[in-house]
FISE-661473 format. One record per residue: residue number from 1; residue in one letter; x, y, z of N, C-alpha, C in turn. Coordinates in steps of 0.02 Angstrom, whole numbers. Example, Ala and Ser with C-alpha at 12.3 -4.5 7.8 and 13.67 -1.06 7.14 Angstrom:
BEGIN
[1, 'a', [660, -284, 390], [615, -225, 390], [660, -165, 390]]
[2, 's', [642, -112, 354], [684, -53, 357], [645, 2, 394]]
END
This chain:
BEGIN
[1, 'm', [555, -813, 424], [548, -748, 415], [567, -717, 491]]
[2, 's', [603, -665, 522], [635, -637, 589], [576, -644, 624]]
[3, 's', [518, -602, 596], [480, -553, 658], [412, -590, 604]]
[4, 'm', [356, -605, 637], [277, -607, 629], [246, -545, 672]]
[5, 'e', [264, -515, 694], [231, -463, 736], [210, -397, 702]]
[6, 'h', [143, -366, 702], [98, -326, 654], [62, -283, 691]]
[7, 'i', [76, -209, 712], [10, -193, 745], [-16, -143, 708]]
[8, 'p', [-72, -140, 679], [-126, -106, 637], [-126, -39, 660]]
[9, 'v', [-135, -4, 600], [-122, 50, 596], [-172, 95, 597]]
[10, 'm', [-223, 150, 658], [-268, 171, 665], [-330, 104, 664]]
[11, 'a', [-298, 74, 696], [-374, 23, 698], [-441, 33, 712]]
[12, 'g', [-435, 90, 771], [-511, 89, 795], [-547, 134, 735]]
[13, 'e', [-489, 198, 703], [-533, 242, 667], [-539, 194, 593]]
[14, 'v', [-520, 144, 581], [-525, 113, 526], [-571, 70, 534]]
[15, 'v', [-581, 43, 591], [-659, -3, 601], [-733, 47, 588]]
[16, 'r', [-720, 110, 629], [-776, 121, 633], [-798, 163, 585]]
[17, 'l', [-746, 206, 536], [-773, 211, 488], [-805, 170, 410]]
[18, 'l', [-755, 142, 415], [-757, 65, 375], [-815, 28, 383]]
[19, 'v', [-852, 2, 441], [-889, -51, 437], [-959, -6, 466]]
[20, 't', [-994, -7, 421], [-1085, 35, 398], [-1122, -6, 398]]
[21, 'd', [-1116, -94, 384], [-1158, -130, 376], [-1143, -188, 369]]
[22, 'r', [-1159, -228, 467], [-1121, -278, 487], [-1135, -364, 465]]
[23, 's', [-1180, -342, 429], [-1174, -408, 382], [-1170, -414, 319]]
[24, 'g', [-1133, -355, 282], [-1105, -359, 208], [-1043, -383, 194]]
[25, 't', [-997, -394, 143], [-942, -417, 127], [-891, -368, 100]]
[26, 'y', [-839, -371, 147], [-789, -317, 143], [-749, -363, 117]]
[27, 'l', [-697, -307, 82], [-610, -325, 53], [-570, -287, 107]]
[28, 'd', [-516, -338, 109], [-445, -318, 131], [-391, -318, 80]]
[29, 'g', [-376, -248, 50], [-348, -284, -22], [-276, -285, -3]]
[30, 't', [-261, -274, 59], [-195, -294, 98], [-170, -302, 148]]
[31, 'c', [-200, -349, 150], [-193, -419, 220], [-145, -406, 246]]
[32, 'g', [-82, -425, 217], [-30, -419, 281], [-35, -484, 322]]
[33, 'l', [-23, -474, 388], [-45, -529, 429], [-120, -517, 482]]
[34, 'g', [-113, -496, 437], [-232, -488, 459], [-244, -440, 504]]
[35, 'g', [-199, -396, 543], [-215, -368, 588], [-286, -317, 586]]
[36, 'h', [-295, -280, 538], [-354, -255, 508], [-433, -290, 505]]
[37, 'a', [-403, -353, 474], [-451, -405, 452], [-463, -437, 524]]
[38, 'r', [-433, -463, 566], [-483, -477, 628], [-528, -417, 646]]
[39, 'l', [-505, -359, 671], [-539, -327, 702], [-615, -327, 653]]
[40, 'i', [-588, -316, 582], [-655, -293, 565], [-699, -365, 562]]
[41, 'l', [-669, -424, 548], [-720, -497, 563], [-752, -490, 639]]
[42, 't', [-717, -464, 670], [-762, -451, 752], [-820, -391, 756]]
[43, 'e', [-782, -337, 725], [-851, -307, 705], [-919, -336, 674]]
[44, 'l', [-912, -380, 629], [-974, -392, 583], [-1016, -455, 627]]
[45, 's', [-1059, -450, 609], [-1100, -488, 619], [-1097, -564, 578]]
[46, 's', [-1145, -622, 613], [-1103, -688, 582], [-1149, -691, 521]]
[47, 'e', [-1158, -657, 492], [-1156, -652, 425], [-1116, -610, 383]]
[48, 'g', [-1082, -574, 406], [-1028, -522, 378], [-985, -573, 352]]
[49, 'k', [-951, -546, 316], [-893, -596, 268], [-817, -520, 279]]
[50, 'l', [-785, -575, 268], [-715, -529, 228], [-690, -594, 164]]
[51, 'i', [-661, -522, 103], [-608, -555, 79], [-563, -541, 84]]
[52, 'c', [-486, -577, 102], [-426, -543, 99], [-384, -565, 46]]
[53, 'i', [-365, -513, 29], [-294, -549, -51], [-205, -482, -21]]
[54, 'd', [-182, -531, -54], [-115, -483, -32], [-93, -502, -90]]
[55, 'r', [-30, -471, -114], [22, -509, -151], [74, -551, -142]]
[56, 'd', [75, -556, -67], [116, -580, -36], [128, -634, -9]]
[57, 'v', [121, -700, -45], [104, -757, -32], [112, -780, 47]]
[58, 'e', [176, -775, 91], [207, -776, 170], [161, -736, 207]]
[59, 'm', [143, -692, 192], [91, -654, 229], [43, -666, 221]]
[60, 'l', [21, -671, 160], [-58, -732, 159], [-66, -786, 189]]
[61, 'e', [-15, -821, 193], [-11, -879, 215], [-23, -873, 314]]
[62, 'a', [18, -825, 337], [28, -815, 406], [-55, -777, 424]]
[63, 'a', [-71, -737, 371], [-153, -732, 394], [-210, -774, 407]]
[64, 'k', [-188, -815, 363], [-250, -872, 358], [-229, -941, 435]]
[65, 's', [-189, -907, 459], [-164, -978, 526], [-181, -907, 576]]
[66, 'q', [-171, -855, 566], [-194, -801, 642], [-271, -808, 613]]
[67, 'l', [-322, -830, 553], [-392, -802, 561], [-422, -862, 561]]
[68, 'r', [-406, -911, 560], [-426, -986, 552], [-510, -983, 611]]
[69, 's', [-501, -953, 649], [-556, -961, 700], [-619, -935, 658]]
[70, 'f', [-605, -891, 622], [-660, -868, 588], [-706, -913, 519]]
[71, 'g', [-664, -971, 505], [-715, -1014, 472], [-702, -978, 420]]
[72, 'n', [-773, -999, 371], [-797, -979, 302], [-817, -900, 301]]
[73, 'r', [-829, -871, 347], [-840, -793, 333], [-759, -772, 325]]
[74, 'v', [-717, -787, 314], [-661, -745, 298], [-626, -802, 217]]
[75, 'r', [-637, -770, 174], [-588, -799, 116], [-525, -780, 95]]
[76, 'f', [-481, -823, 57], [-412, -780, 56], [-415, -819, -19]]
[77, 'q', [-354, -760, -32], [-337, -773, -139], [-266, -729, -140]]
[78, 'h', [-209, -750, -182], [-163, -712, -173], [-170, -678, -226]]
[79, 'c', [-165, -620, -255], [-179, -585, -300], [-167, -499, -286]]
[80, 's', [-166, -462, -339], [-160, -400, -317], [-198, -355, -302]]
[81, 'y', [-224, -284, -283], [-280, -267, -266], [-279, -206, -332]]
[82, 'd', [-249, -209, -381], [-256, -169, -439], [-287, -207, -478]]
[83, 'd', [-305, -290, -465], [-342, -334, -528], [-397, -344, -480]]
[84, 'p', [-421, -332, -470], [-493, -381, -423], [-541, -398, -467]]
[85, 'g', [-551, -411, -533], [-569, -470, -581], [-528, -530, -555]]
[86, 'q', [-488, -529, -512], [-450, -602, -523], [-489, -632, -471]]
[87, 'i', [-511, -582, -435], [-551, -612, -381], [-609, -671, -370]]
[88, 's', [-603, -728, -370], [-661, -771, -380], [-715, -743, -323]]
[89, 'a', [-782, -754, -366], [-839, -757, -344], [-863, -653, -295]]
[90, 'l', [-826, -628, -338], [-823, -563, -321], [-873, -532, -403]]
[91, 's', [-915, -475, -375], [-950, -474, -456], [-952, -361, -427]]
[92, 'p', [-959, -343, -497], [-931, -263, -454], [-1033, -254, -412]]
[93, 's', [-1037, -224, -365], [-1067, -164, -341], [-1096, -232, -280]]
[94, 't', [-1060, -255, -268], [-1064, -313, -211], [-1031, -303, -153]]
[95, 'l', [-994, -269, -101], [-952, -248, -63], [-970, -179, -39]]
[96, 'a', [-975, -189, 33], [-996, -146, 82], [-951, -106, 106]]
[97, 'g', [-875, -116, 93], [-811, -101, 112], [-773, -105, 75]]
[98, 'v', [-699, -80, 81], [-650, -79, 41], [-581, -55, 81]]
[99, 'l', [-531, -71, 107], [-480, -59, 147], [-412, -75, 101]]
[100, 'l', [-375, -33, 87], [-326, -27, 67], [-251, 9, 113]]
[101, 'd', [-234, -45, 159], [-158, -10, 188], [-95, -30, 157]]
[102, 'l', [-74, 39, 130], [-33, 42, 95], [49, 37, 119]]
[103, 'g', [52, 10, 171], [107, 51, 221], [150, -35, 175]]
[104, 'l', [222, -50, 224], [248, -112, 220], [245, -145, 276]]
[105, 'c', [217, -206, 271], [204, -249, 341], [278, -246, 381]]
[106, 's', [275, -236, 444], [335, -247, 480], [360, -300, 494]]
[107, 'a', [325, -361, 451], [352, -431, 469], [419, -434, 408]]
[108, 'q', [388, -400, 344], [419, -401, 277], [482, -346, 281]]
[109, 'l', [500, -294, 335], [534, -235, 336], [585, -274, 396]]
[110, 'd', [572, -321, 439], [603, -339, 473], [660, -428, 449]]
[111, 'd', [616, -433, 389], [624, -494, 372], [713, -508, 349]]
[112, 'e', [752, -518, 363], [831, -502, 336], [849, -530, 267]]
[113, 'q', [808, -555, 242], [795, -605, 173], [767, -561, 108]]
[114, 'r', [726, -520, 146], [667, -490, 91], [694, -411, 55]]
[115, 'g', [749, -387, 83], [802, -314, 65], [752, -278, 77]]
[116, 'f', [691, -248, 89], [658, -189, 109], [705, -151, 159]]
[117, 's', [740, -182, 204], [769, -122, 236], [841, -102, 242]]
[118, 'h', [878, -32, 259], [952, -25, 237], [975, -52, 300]]
[119, 'r', [946, -87, 339], [983, -123, 403], [1000, -163, 405]]
[120, 'f', [987, -211, 350], [1021, -300, 330], [1057, -287, 285]]
[121, 'd', [1096, -312, 287], [1127, -317, 191], [1100, -385, 185]]
[122, 's', [1043, -390, 168], [1021, -440, 114], [1011, -433, 44]]
[123, 'p', [1006, -500, 19], [991, -499, -62], [961, -437, -86]]
[124, 'l', [972, -411, -128], [933, -363, -165], [856, -382, -196]]
[125, 'd', [794, -392, -157], [761, -413, -190], [701, -366, -204]]
[126, 'm', [669, -355, -131], [624, -298, -134], [533, -338, -159]]
[127, 'r', [532, -371, -194], [460, -399, -234], [423, -417, -174]]
[128, 'f', [361, -369, -179], [302, -408, -126], [284, -477, -164]]
[129, 'd', [279, -493, -216], [275, -531, -244], [333, -564, -251]]
[130, 'r', [352, -643, -236], [411, -662, -251], [399, -736, -312]]
[131, 's', [332, -736, -299], [314, -788, -395], [339, -761, -450]]
[132, 'g', [353, -695, -449], [392, -678, -530], [408, -609, -514]]
[133, 'g', [417, -579, -575], [442, -515, -583], [516, -488, -570]]
[134, 'k', [552, -442, -567], [612, -414, -582], [611, -398, -505]]
[135, 't', [684, -399, -472], [682, -395, -420], [723, -323, -411]]
[136, 'a', [746, -298, -355], [787, -228, -360], [840, -219, -384]]
[137, 'a', [875, -287, -368], [932, -318, -387], [942, -288, -492]]
[138, 'd', [872, -326, -516], [867, -310, -591], [871, -265, -610]]
[139, 'y', [831, -212, -560], [802, -132, -601], [870, -106, -563]]
[140, 'v', [915, -94, -494], [958, -31, -515], [1012, -62, -551]]
[141, 'n', [1026, -119, -575], [1090, -140, -627], [1067, -133, -698]]
[142, 't', [1004, -115, -726], [989, -119, -778], [959, -30, -778]]
[143, 'a', [913, -19, -747], [895, 54, -781], [936, 74, -807]]
[144, 's', [908, 134, -852], [942, 208, -877], [933, 239, -816]]
[145, 'e', [1007, 271, -821], [1014, 333, -777], [962, 400, -765]]
[146, 'q', [956, 401, -833], [876, 431, -814], [809, 423, -767]]
[147, 'g', [793, 340, -789], [749, 320, -759], [750, 307, -682]]
[148, 'l', [827, 313, -639], [829, 301, -596], [834, 370, -563]]
[149, 'v', [855, 440, -590], [848, 507, -582], [778, 510, -560]]
[150, 'd', [743, 479, -621], [663, 501, -628], [621, 466, -555]]
[151, 's', [654, 382, -516], [628, 355, -488], [628, 402, -412]]
[152, 'l', [708, 432, -422], [707, 453, -345], [693, 521, -353]]
[153, 'r', [696, 531, -394], [677, 628, -378], [586, 627, -367]]
[154, 's', [543, 582, -409], [467, 565, -407], [457, 535, -334]]
[155, 'f', [488, 470, -328], [475, 446, -247], [503, 462, -204]]
[156, 'g', [556, 493, -193], [588, 514, -137], [595, 600, -134]]
[157, 'd', [574, 632, -168], [606, 701, -191], [660, 712, -166]]
[158, 'f', [706, 681, -209], [771, 706, -185], [821, 762, -241]]
[159, 'a', [834, 794, -206], [854, 840, -254], [921, 831, -277]]
[160, 'n', [967, 794, -265], [1046, 784, -290], [996, 725, -325]]
[161, 'a', [938, 694, -344], [945, 617, -386], [988, 608, -437]]
[162, 'k', [998, 649, -475], [1066, 655, -524], [1139, 630, -495]]
[163, 's', [1158, 648, -445], [1209, 621, -409], [1191, 541, -381]]
[164, 'l', [1144, 531, -346], [1156, 491, -329], [1132, 432, -385]]
[165, 'a', [1105, 435, -422], [1091, 394, -495], [1170, 374, -529]]
[166, 'g', [1183, 415, -546], [1281, 424, -565], [1305, 379, -546]]
[167, 'r', [1312, 396, -454], [1334, 334, -399], [1334, 271, -437]]
[168, 'i', [1266, 259, -435], [1239, 195, -453], [1274, 154, -501]]
[169, 'v', [1276, 202, -556], [1272, 193, -626], [1364, 176, -611]]
[170, 'k', [1397, 193, -600], [1455, 203, -602], [1488, 142, -543]]
[171, 'r', [1463, 116, -499], [1470, 48, -454], [1448, 10, -487]]
[172, 'r', [1395, -2, -527], [1374, -57, -566], [1416, -84, -632]]
[173, 's', [1433, -36, -655], [1484, -22, -717], [1565, -68, -691]]
[174, 's', [1567, -86, -620], [1620, -119, -608], [1599, -191, -585]]
[175, 's', [1544, -215, -550], [1519, -255, -545], [1435, -258, -511]]
[176, 'p', [1403, -303, -542], [1355, -291, -520], [1306, -282, -424]]
[177, 'l', [1272, -248, -431], [1254, -226, -372], [1198, -278, -336]]
[178, 'r', [1228, -331, -305], [1165, -395, -276], [1156, -378, -197]]
[179, 't', [1197, -336, -149], [1147, -340, -90], [1132, -250, -62]]
[180, 'v', [1093, -259, -23], [1093, -200, 10], [1124, -162, 31]]
[181, 'g', [1182, -191, 63], [1239, -168, 66], [1259, -118, 31]]
[182, 'e', [1278, -167, -14], [1331, -124, -85], [1293, -73, -129]]
[183, 'l', [1218, -92, -127], [1186, -38, -166], [1187, 51, -114]]
[184, 'v', [1193, 28, -27], [1177, 114, -1], [1251, 125, -3]]
[185, 's', [1301, 62, 4], [1383, 107, 37], [1408, 134, -30]]
[186, 'c', [1371, 134, -92], [1380, 173, -136], [1357, 255, -156]]
[187, 'v', [1314, 267, -125], [1278, 324, -105], [1257, 361, -47]]
[188, 'e', [1290, 337, 2], [1281, 343, 102], [1317, 407, 106]]
[189, 'd', [1366, 438, 58], [1411, 490, 74], [1373, 541, 49]]
[190, 'l', [1317, 545, 10], [1312, 597, -13], [1243, 608, 34]]
[191, 'f', [1222, 564, 86], [1171, 593, 134], [1222, 647, 195]]
[192, 'p', [1173, 689, 223], [1222, 725, 268], [1208, 687, 318]]
[193, 'h', [1280, 705, 358], [1305, 625, 419], [1234, 625, 467]]
[194, 'r', [1181, 684, 494], [1145, 676, 546], [1087, 660, 528]]
[195, 'l', [1054, 642, 438], [1016, 636, 400], [1016, 556, 364]]
[196, 'r', [1059, 537, 390], [1098, 480, 359], [1050, 431, 347]]
[197, 'n', [1027, 406, 400], [986, 352, 424], [917, 348, 392]]
[198, 'k', [892, 414, 414], [818, 440, 366], [822, 438, 292]]
[199, 'l', [883, 465, 262], [883, 466, 202], [892, 397, 166]]
[200, 'a', [936, 356, 198], [946, 290, 178], [881, 257, 184]]
[201, 'a', [843, 263, 221], [785, 230, 235], [717, 241, 149]]
[202, 'r', [719, 317, 150], [690, 354, 98], [694, 312, 20]]
[203, 'f', [788, 314, 31], [840, 292, -27], [774, 229, -38]]
[204, 'm', [784, 194, -14], [772, 123, -15], [681, 113, -27]]
[205, 'q', [655, 159, 10], [577, 156, -22], [574, 195, -86]]
[206, 's', [597, 235, -110], [625, 254, -183], [631, 191, -208]]
[207, 'i', [675, 152, -208], [686, 89, -260], [644, 54, -263]]
[208, 'r', [604, 38, -196], [538, -23, -171], [488, 12, -211]]
[209, 'i', [481, 72, -227], [393, 75, -266], [449, 78, -333]]
[210, 'a', [485, 103, -362], [493, 72, -431], [495, 11, -444]]
[211, 'v', [521, -48, -389], [520, -114, -433], [457, -135, -437]]
[212, 'n', [395, -121, -370], [337, -158, -377], [304, -111, -416]]
[213, 'a', [301, -50, -436], [266, -6, -473], [211, 15, -407]]
[214, 'e', [220, 15, -381], [149, 54, -325], [108, 96, -344]]
[215, 'l', [158, 163, -368], [95, 203, -377], [55, 213, -459]]
[216, 'd', [84, 161, -481], [52, 137, -546], [12, 83, -539]]
[217, 'r', [10, 42, -492], [-32, 5, -478], [-104, 50, -425]]
[218, 'l', [-75, 82, -383], [-131, 125, -338], [-178, 145, -402]]
[219, 'd', [-166, 191, -457], [-169, 224, -508], [-246, 181, -558]]
[220, 'r', [-234, 135, -550], [-253, 81, -567], [-322, 55, -543]]
[221, 'a', [-301, 50, -484], [-338, 15, -423], [-401, 60, -405]]
[222, 'l', [-392, 122, -389], [-428, 140, -353], [-501, 170, -398]]
[223, 'p', [-505, 182, -464], [-569, 183, -498], [-564, 103, -488]]
[224, 'e', [-542, 35, -517], [-583, -25, -527], [-623, -31, -467]]
[225, 'l', [-597, 0, -391], [-603, -50, -323], [-680, -11, -321]]
[226, 'v', [-677, 52, -327], [-734, 86, -307], [-798, 63, -354]]
[227, 's', [-799, 33, -406], [-837, -4, -444], [-867, -63, -419]]
[228, 'y', [-837, -100, -369], [-851, -148, -341], [-909, -136, -269]]
[229, 'l', [-887, -51, -278], [-941, -65, -188], [-1015, -33, -216]]
[230, 't', [-1062, -52, -162], [-1126, -55, -153], [-1143, 28, -153]]
[231, 'a', [-1190, 32, -176], [-1221, 118, -173], [-1212, 109, -52]]
[232, 'g', [-1167, 174, -32], [-1141, 148, 34], [-1119, 142, 44]]
[233, 'g', [-1088, 115, 25], [-1027, 53, 22], [-958, 115, 30]]
[234, 'r', [-901, 98, 67], [-855, 148, 101], [-784, 108, 81]]
[235, 'f', [-735, 157, 57], [-687, 151, 29], [-615, 202, 77]]
[236, 'a', [-588, 128, 103], [-520, 160, 158], [-462, 162, 130]]
[237, 'v', [-423, 205, 151], [-357, 196, 113], [-291, 232, 168]]
[238, 'i', [-255, 205, 158], [-231, 206, 226], [-151, 242, 184]]
[239, 's', [-91, 289, 186], [-62, 305, 140], [17, 317, 185]]
[240, 'y', [59, 297, 169], [136, 328, 206], [163, 360, 166]]
[241, 'h', [158, 408, 127], [208, 445, 85], [140, 497, 43]]
[242, 's', [187, 572, 51], [140, 618, 1], [131, 617, -72]]
[243, 'h', [160, 559, -96], [137, 523, -141], [73, 497, -164]]
[244, 'e', [74, 446, -128], [18, 410, -112], [-62, 458, -94]]
[245, 'd', [-22, 488, -57], [-98, 552, -3], [-118, 562, -54]]
[246, 'r', [-70, 618, -127], [-91, 669, -151], [-123, 632, -209]]
[247, 'r', [-120, 581, -236], [-167, 538, -283], [-218, 502, -233]]
[248, 'i', [-234, 473, -186], [-294, 461, -142], [-336, 519, -143]]
[249, 'k', [-318, 584, -118], [-360, 631, -101], [-360, 676, -169]]
[250, 'r', [-347, 670, -211], [-352, 693, -294], [-423, 650, -322]]
[251, 'f', [-399, 582, -313], [-457, 536, -340], [-537, 572, -292]]
[252, 'f', [-508, 548, -246], [-575, 581, -195], [-630, 636, -200]]
[253, 'r', [-560, 693, -225], [-610, 756, -259], [-642, 756, -309]]
[254, 'q', [-605, 723, -360], [-612, 729, -441], [-693, 652, -428]]
[255, 's', [-708, 627, -389], [-733, 572, -395], [-804, 599, -362]]
[256, 'g', [-795, 653, -336], [-848, 682, -286], [-903, 734, -335]]
[257, 'r', [-953, 723, -294], [-1026, 755, -343], [-1028, 811, -340]]
[258, 'a', [-1009, 888, -386], [-1004, 936, -382], [-1061, 999, -413]]
[259, 's', [-1082, 954, -464], [-1117, 991, -504], [-1215, 995, -491]]
[260, 'g', [-1218, 943, -459], [-1302, 960, -440], [-1338, 898, -468]]
[261, 'l', [-1324, 883, -519], [-1340, 822, -575], [-1362, 779, -521]]
[262, 'p', [-1398, 714, -545], [-1408, 658, -505], [-1336, 604, -508]]
[263, 'p', [-1306, 578, -446], [-1231, 576, -459], [-1221, 535, -519]]
[264, 'd', [-1279, 464, -534], [-1260, 421, -589], [-1255, 466, -664]]
[265, 'i', [-1287, 525, -671], [-1272, 559, -721], [-1229, 597, -748]]
[266, 'e', [-1194, 613, -676], [-1140, 661, -670], [-1067, 611, -684]]
[267, 'a', [-1104, 555, -663], [-1032, 516, -648], [-1013, 488, -749]]
[268, 'c', [-1058, 482, -782], [-1060, 452, -842], [-1021, 522, -875]]
[269, 'm', [-1056, 588, -864], [-1039, 646, -903], [-962, 628, -891]]
[270, 'k', [-934, 658, -829], [-842, 635, -812], [-814, 594, -836]]
[271, 'g', [-845, 537, -854], [-823, 487, -873], [-785, 456, -807]]
[272, 'm', [-792, 479, -751], [-762, 442, -693], [-773, 369, -667]]
[273, 'g', [-833, 352, -682], [-863, 298, -640], [-897, 327, -594]]
[274, 'p', [-909, 263, -538], [-962, 314, -466], [-955, 340, -446]]
[275, 'a', [-986, 402, -415], [-974, 471, -375], [-966, 428, -287]]
[276, 'l', [-904, 480, -269], [-908, 473, -202], [-924, 532, -174]]
[277, 'r', [-924, 519, -96], [-926, 562, -50], [-873, 571, -8]]
[278, 'p', [-830, 611, 1], [-767, 592, 56], [-805, 594, 130]]
[279, 'v', [-800, 541, 179], [-829, 554, 234], [-762, 597, 264]]
[280, 't', [-711, 570, 263], [-650, 608, 316], [-641, 690, 249]]
[281, 'r', [-643, 751, 281], [-627, 802, 246], [-562, 795, 255]]
[282, 'r', [-522, 774, 297], [-440, 788, 284], [-410, 716, 312]]
[283, 'a', [-361, 705, 295], [-329, 664, 295], [-317, 631, 386]]
[284, 'i', [-342, 592, 421], [-319, 574, 478], [-276, 564, 486]]
[285, 'k', [-232, 578, 560], [-158, 559, 556], [-175, 520, 629]]
[286, 'p', [-144, 476, 666], [-121, 443, 717], [-101, 473, 767]]
[287, 't', [-137, 477, 839], [-119, 515, 886], [-47, 503, 914]]
[288, 'd', [-30, 553, 950], [50, 545, 995], [37, 477, 1013]]
[289, 'h', [-11, 460, 1043], [8, 404, 1104], [5, 356, 1044]]
[290, 'e', [-21, 327, 979], [-3, 276, 950], [50, 285, 908]]
[291, 'v', [77, 360, 919], [158, 341, 864], [199, 335, 911]]
[292, 'd', [187, 343, 1003], [223, 320, 1047], [248, 256, 1040]]
[293, 'l', [175, 210, 1041], [175, 135, 1057], [206, 113, 990]]
[294, 'n', [188, 154, 919], [197, 127, 863], [238, 163, 805]]
[295, 'p', [336, 183, 806], [337, 213, 786], [340, 231, 705]]
[296, 'r', [330, 185, 666], [328, 164, 612], [245, 200, 583]]
[297, 'a', [205, 194, 632], [131, 242, 611], [148, 300, 606]]
[298, 'r', [203, 341, 624], [216, 416, 607], [206, 463, 559]]
[299, 's', [196, 420, 498], [187, 446, 419], [119, 425, 408]]
[300, 'a', [75, 382, 430], [25, 360, 418], [-36, 423, 390]]
[301, 'r', [-85, 399, 349], [-135, 443, 340], [-187, 407, 318]]
[302, 'l', [-260, 447, 337], [-304, 385, 318], [-356, 423, 302]]
[303, 'r', [-399, 413, 240], [-447, 442, 224], [-514, 402, 188]]
[304, 'v', [-562, 423, 172], [-602, 373, 187], [-665, 393, 154]]
[305, 'a', [-685, 381, 88], [-770, 412, 46], [-814, 343, 36]]
[306, 'e', [-880, 379, 16], [-926, 332, 16], [-946, 330, -45]]
[307, 'r', [-962, 277, -73], [-995, 264, -145], [-1060, 314, -136]]
[308, 'l', [-1088, 361, -199], [-1146, 380, -179], [-1200, 334, -220]]
[309, 'v', [-1188, 314, -283], [-1250, 270, -321], [-1192, 202, -353]]
END
């Protein structure tokens, strides 16, 4: 892996808003290299514990090495945050807090073998979990043209999604697309020159979201993870594009208590599961100083809610 550095985004805000019970058990659902995990563990008392999970085995192994000094206060498991039932020894209503940082780890983005960045002519992989599933090459070479249009329009807000998808279909008809360079080269002239790097990055992001079914996983995960919180437990989510943030904002609002009924009764009536109280009225953004130090934090948005019952 070319780089094993990662700066946790809005670290101070995450710890301040997430950790309300220093002796509780917390879940880091997107552990990455363990940047947020280290800060959470440092904030907890000697009785506090953290469960770290990630879809990326390489990231999880690196986090184990980084956090070994915390001993049995931290556990690691390879699984996805949308399936918390896989986590051993985890039961509903037992967590004091859950964190999801939905961004791509810098080490993943900078790894020339993963295919996440348009800066490298890497194999078209883009899977977070390389132990199985379809690669980006599988996706771009087999998806229907309309499927590609939908992904580019929905995940990248491309007004010219049909033209981009048409280029991909035309290019793959002569020979399969195997590398990032081959994929980007067949569409890059459709981007205005002054915005080429920005739009190429967004284009790659759209393909990545489709390959990893990221928004579907998020939709499944939100209600599932809330059910594992204790009363008063907090749920913090950092998102990096508007489609994620809108889903989180909508879920927190819809799960909020508005009717005046006892929250357990209202939750049953709505069929929404446990009721939530927003802790942050609006999404928190990184400061200008943080963005200067870590430009990749620029698009981050943090929302936090608390389980009522």
